[in-house]
Every structure is written in C-alpha cells, then in structure tokens.
C-alpha positions, 0 to 999 in steps of 0.5 A, a space after each residue: 580712607 587708607 588703613 595702615 597694616 596694624 589698623 587693618 589687623 586690629 579692624 579685622 580681628 576686633 570687629 564683631 560678627 553681624 548680630 542675629 537679634 537685638 532686643 530691649 531688656 529694660 528702660 529706667 529713668 536716670 535721676 543722678 549721673 550715669 557712668 560711663 556717661 555724664 548726665 549732669 547739667 542737662 540742657 533746658 530742652 532735655 525733658 528726661 534722661 533714661 538708660 536703655 539696656 540692649 541685648 545683642 545676640 550673635 551666632 556665638 555670643 550675647 552682649 549687653 549694652 547700656 546707652 543713654 536716651 534723652 527725651 526732647 519734645 516727646 521724642 527719644 534720642 541718644 544724643 543732642 548736639 547744638 551750637 552755643 555762643 560762649 563769650 563771642 565765640 561758638 562752641 559745639 556742645 553735646 549731651 550726654 557727654 562720654 567719660 574719657 578713659 585715662 
C-alpha cells in the first residue's frame, strides 16, 4: 500500500492514541430506525437489533461510541453480509446499512 503525502499527514495527525480501556456503558433494544444506521427492513434471519454504547478511554480523552448489534441464532454481531439473487444477478447485501453523509 502506498500513501500520498497528504494521506500520510492526515493518517498520522488524525489517528487516535491506543485506548487504555474500553467498557460497555449500555445496551438498548432498537424498535425503530437507528441513526446513523438504517435498521429498517431487517432480514428474516435477524432476531433483534440493539444499540450498544461503548466508552473508550485514552490517556488524555474519553470517547463514547454507539454501534448497532444484531442477534442471529442467539449470537451477537455488528453487521451481517450475504449474497442475494436479484433478477438473475447477485447482489452483496449488508445490514444494518450506514447512512452516507452528503
């Protein structure tokens, strides 16, 4: 992999430090759509959708991150990917989907 000069500067300046601890602050079941993740139209194999709140502590800061978690056959996953046949072709699908920024 080759970096251009601007990519190298952005990569080195914007990469956060190594976390000193990560903990789960909360878990809640999602009944409606979750922003910034679309959780509408869940596949039949997904049993439930949850939002998991993580707290990531570094030497000089704390960051809170919310990620979706899906339950498939009683196991938790962040995302599911699968191949679906659509009109004679195949399509790579994933769930939940990320909301693109405009």
